[in-house]
N, C-alpha and C positions, 0 to 999 in steps of 0.2 A: 420317488422311492429311494433315490440315492442317499437321502438324508435320514432314512429310517434308523440306520445304525447309530447315528448321532443322538437320536431321541431315546433309543433304548439303552444305550451304553451306561448312563448313570444309574439306571434302575438295576442293571445287571450287577454292577459293582456293589450296590447296596445290598441286594439279595445275597450276594456271595458272602457277605460278612454277618448276615443275620443269625448264623449258627454259632458265632463266636462272641465271647465277652470282650468288650472293648478294653478293659483294664483288669489285669490279673496280678494279685499280690500274694506271693508265697513267703511269708515271714520266716526268716532263718536267723535266729539269735545266737547260733553257735559259730558263725563264721565272722571273720574280720573284714570281709568284703561286702560292699554295698553295690549291687549290680542293678542296672535298669536298661531296658530296651524299649524304644518307642518308634513306631513307623506309621505312616498314613498316606492316603491317596485322595486328592481332591480333583474334581472334574467340573469344568464349566463348558457349556455349549449353547449355540443358538442356531436355529434353522428356519429358512423362509422359502415359501413356494415362489416359483418364477414370476407369478403375477401379483405378489404381495405389494400393495400400494403404500404401506406404512413406511417402507424403507428399512434398510438393515443389511448386515453382512453375515452370511453363514460362517460360523466359526466353531472350532473345537479346541479345547485346551485342557491341560492338566498340570498339577504340580505334586510332587511327592517328596517326602522327607524321611530321614532316619537319624535317630540319635541314640548313641550307646555310651553308657557310663560304667566304669569299673573302678571303684575307689576302695583303697585298703587303709585301715587304721588300726594300729596296735601300739598301745602305750603312747609315746611321743612321736612315733614315726608314722608318716602317711605317704601314700602314693596314689595320686588321682589321675585318671585317664578318661578322655572324652573324644568321641568321633561324632561330628555333626555335619550332615550332608543334606543338601536341598537342590532340587532341580525342577524346572517347569518350562512349558512351552505352549504356544498357541498357533493354530493354523487358521488364518483368516482367508476366506475365499478371495482369490486374485492376488494374494500376497505370499502365500506359502507359509512354511513353518518358521516361527521366530521364537527365540529363547526369551523367557520372561524372568526366570530365577535360576541361579547357578552358584553353589557354594560348596566347598570342601574345607572343613576346619578340623584339625587333629591337634590335640594338646595332651601332653604328659608332664606331670609335676611331682617331684619328690620333696617332701617337707619334713621339718623337725620342729615340734612345738617348743616354744620358749616361755610361753605364758598361756593363760586360759584362752586368750583371743588372738594371739600372735604366733606366727610360724616363720622360720627361715626356710627358703626354698630355692631350688634350681629347676628350671622348666625349659621345654622346647615345644614350640607350636608351629603349625604350617597352615597357611591360608591359600587356597587356590580355587580352580573351577574345572568342570568336566569338559565343556564344549566351546567351540569358537563363538566369539561375540562380534556383532556388526553394528556400525553406525549407518543409518539409512538416510540418504539425501536424494533429492530429486534432480535429475539431469535437465538439460535444456528443453527436453520434450515433456517434462513433467513426470517422467517415469522414475520410480524409486530405485536406487542402486545401493547395494550394500558395500561398505568399506570395512575391512577387517580391523578390529581394534584389540582383539585378544584371541587366544587359542587354548587348546587343551593344556592345562598346567602351565600356561603362559599368560600372565605372570604367575609365579609362585613365590610367596613370601615365607621364609623360614627364619624364625626369631628365637634365639636362646636367651633366657633371662635368669638373673640372680638377684635376690632381694628378700623382702619381707612381705608377708601376707597377713591382712587383718580379716578375721572371720568371727563376727560377734554372734551369728546364728548360722544354722546349717544351710540355709537357702541363700545367703549373701556372703560374698567375699570380695576383697579388693587387694590386688597385688601392686607393690611398688618395686620397680626394678631399675636402680641406677646404672646397672650393667645390663645392656640389652642389644648386643650386636645382631644385625639383621642381614640376611642374604636374599637378594632379589634375583630370581632366575627368569630369563626371557629367551626361549628357544627360537632359533631362526630369525634373529633380530637383524635382518638385512635391509631394512627400510620398509618392510611391509606393514609396519604399524605407524605409518606416517600420519594417519588420521588422528592419532593420539599426540604425537610430537615427531616432527621430521628428523630431529637430532638425537633426542634422549627420551624415548618412550619409557614411561615408568621409572625414569631416572637412570636407565641403562643406555650408554652410548651406542649408536648404531654400529654394527660390526662386532659388538661384544655380546655375550650371552648371560652376563651376571654383573651384579653390583654388590659390594660388601660395605656395609656401614658399621664400622667397628665400635665407634663411640656413640652410644645412644641411650636414651631413657624410655622406659615403657611403663604405663599404668593400665591395668585391666580390672574392670569391675564386672561381676557376674551376679545376676538375680534370677532365681529359678524356683517358683513357688505357686501353689494353689492360692489364689486370692480369696476364693470362696468355693462353695460346692459347685463343681462342674465349670470352674473358670480358672485358667492357668496362664501365668505370665512368665515368659523367658526373655531376658534382656542381657546383652553383653555390650560393654563399652570398652574401647581400646584407644589409648592415646600413645603416640610414638613421636619422639623428638630426637633428631640428630644433633649432637653437641657441636659438631663442626660447622653446620649450616643453620644454627639455631636462630630463628626469627619466628615471631608469633604467627605469621601467615604461612610458615612452612612446617608447622606442627600438625601431624596427621591425627584425624579423629574418625572413628568408625563406631556406629551404633547398629546392632542387629536386634530387632525386637519382634516378638510374636505373641499374640494374645489368642488363646483358644478357648472356645466355649462349647461344652458338650450339650447337644440338643437332647439326646438320650444315650443309652449305652452303645449305640452303633454309629450315630451321626454326630459330627462336630462342625462348627463354623470357626474359621480362623481369619485373622487379619494380621498382616506382618509387613515389615518394611526394613529398609537399610538406608542409613544416612552415612555419607562418606565425604570427607574432605581430605584430599591428598594432592598437594601442589604439584607433585611429579606426574600426576595424571591429568589434572585440570585445575585452572585457577579459581573455578567456582565450585561450590558444594554440589554433590551428586546425591540423588535419592531414588529409591524404587519402592513400590507399594503393591500389595496383592491382597485380594479378598477371595475366600474360597469356601466351599461347602463339600464335605466328603466324609470319609471313614478313617478311623484311627485305631491302633492296637498298641497296648503297652503291657510289659511284664516286669516286675521288680521283686526283690527279696527283702524290702523294708517298707515302712509306712512313712508317708510325707507329713503326718500329723505330729508336729513337734512344737 
């Protein structure tokens, strides 16, 4: 009976949303602002009786996201703002709770149009996380032990950029920033992140709490569009290169991708992932992937059909 709540929980959340429309569009042609709010909750679980002979581990997990956009456009002046947050965790019997997804991305950009498809801009963005992260390894007795590799808002990357943006259509844009200083913040960097690097975790020397890369280049590409009815793709690619330490193997690459399909107006299926190559974190590429079924809700004051 202790697993009954795990079996019923997904149904409870689905029923809670059956009184709401999954997407609401309130067209407002009188404002210079395009606003959009999206949020969702996905749940996955498995439960087994004590005498189940097929094998398996009782588990419960979830991931939730929120994306907010507020973009202003009047004449040649634009001001774009976005908050993109994601968090997920799973509780496997015998292992306890473990984080599966964690992202905080905030971006604000002021631009001025110089042609039909090009803008000059200045922008600031922040990339961080909500909770502690661990690397799990087995000790001599075969018991998994967690080694701290990150913490709340540690690391935090703050990048200010100046450059030109190419936007041929409303759902795709690419920024080129020859001036892109970045600040890396790492609180309580007293050696506790030795599982990342014993001397310079995330490029920050032990004993220091920050690293400033004054001379750098950044390129960012963003794609956010309905590919078909009930199928949406959101993808962001970021390249970052420090001029002072420029080598091909030290150029950072990050791709955040999420594909969402609406089963009906209440239920959606999504698959997403992150690909990351950052030499200051690891000499090898990193990736994460998640598949989920859940509910989503969105509201905006414009139509995506362009």
